[in-house]
C-alpha positions as CSV (number, residue, x, y, z in Angstrom):
1,M,9.9,13.6,-13.9
2,R,7.8,16.8,-13.8
3,P,5.0,17.2,-11.2
4,I,1.5,16.7,-12.5
5,P,-0.6,19.7,-11.9
6,P,-3.8,18.9,-9.9
7,E,-6.0,19.9,-12.9
8,E,-4.3,17.2,-15.0
9,S,-4.4,14.4,-12.4
10,L,-6.8,11.5,-12.9
11,I,-7.0,11.2,-9.1
12,E,-9.0,13.7,-7.1
13,Y,-7.4,14.1,-3.6
14,P,-8.2,13.3,-0.9
15,C,-9.6,9.8,-1.8
16,S,-9.6,6.2,-0.7
17,F,-6.9,4.5,-2.7
18,P,-6.4,0.7,-2.7
19,I,-2.9,-0.8,-3.0
20,K,-2.2,-4.5,-3.5
21,V,0.9,-5.8,-1.8
22,M,2.3,-9.4,-2.2
23,G,4.9,-11.1,-0.2
24,A,5.8,-14.4,1.4
25,Q,3.4,-15.7,4.0
26,V,5.6,-15.2,7.1
27,D,5.0,-14.0,10.6
28,G,5.0,-10.2,10.8
29,F,4.2,-9.5,7.2
30,V,0.7,-8.1,7.8
31,E,1.9,-6.1,10.8
32,A,4.8,-4.7,8.8
33,I,2.6,-3.5,5.9
34,A,0.1,-2.0,8.4
35,H,3.0,-0.1,10.0
36,V,4.1,1.3,6.7
37,A,0.5,2.3,5.8
38,R,0.1,4.1,9.1
39,Q,3.3,6.1,8.4
40,F,1.6,7.6,5.3
41,D,-2.0,7.6,6.6
42,P,-2.3,8.0,10.4
43,S,-6.0,7.2,10.2
44,F,-5.3,3.8,8.5
45,D,-7.3,1.0,10.2
46,P,-5.4,-2.4,10.0
47,T,-8.7,-4.3,10.4
48,T,-9.6,-3.2,6.9
49,I,-6.7,-5.1,5.3
50,E,-8.0,-7.8,2.8
51,H,-6.0,-11.1,2.9
52,R,-5.7,-13.5,0.0
53,P,-3.3,-16.5,0.4
54,S,-1.9,-18.2,-2.7
55,R,-3.2,-21.6,-3.6
56,A,-0.1,-23.3,-2.1
57,G,-0.1,-21.0,0.9
58,T,3.4,-19.8,0.2
59,Y,2.5,-16.2,-0.6
60,L,0.0,-13.7,0.8
61,G,-1.7,-10.9,-1.2
62,L,-2.9,-7.9,0.8
63,T,-5.1,-5.0,-0.2
64,I,-4.6,-1.9,1.9
65,T,-6.8,1.1,1.4
66,I,-5.3,4.4,2.5
67,T,-6.6,8.0,2.3
68,A,-4.5,9.5,-0.4
69,T,-3.8,13.2,-0.1
70,S,-1.3,13.8,-2.9
71,R,0.7,12.3,-5.7
72,A,3.9,12.8,-3.7
73,Q,2.4,10.8,-0.8
74,L,1.4,7.9,-3.1
75,D,4.8,7.9,-4.9
76,E,6.7,7.7,-1.6
77,L,4.4,5.0,-0.2
78,Y,4.9,2.9,-3.3
79,R,8.7,3.4,-3.0
80,T,8.7,2.5,0.7
81,L,6.6,-0.7,0.1
82,S,8.6,-1.7,-3.0
83,T,11.9,-1.6,-1.1
84,H,10.6,-3.4,2.0
85,P,12.4,-6.7,2.5
86,L,9.2,-8.7,3.0
87,V,7.5,-7.3,-0.1
88,K,7.7,-9.1,-3.5
89,V,5.3,-7.0,-5.6
90,V,3.3,-3.7,-5.2
91,L,0.4,-2.9,-7.5
């Protein structure tokens, strides 16, 4: 996959970038996602995480908003979240 030159990117960096993460509603899920977010954005504030439980309460949808600084940062963050054992889906 070839790198996208900044002038062709649809995203202007740096910017606030929301990411939706879904997983089972278990102890430690929110904290684990906050920890990953802080690895990629040291200024990430976990109190800004939006929570949406599923109707049955089995799953929890989170929206984290990080400060995106590059395409490479976003790609690696998506890879890290997607391979996390507590995560089912990343959008």
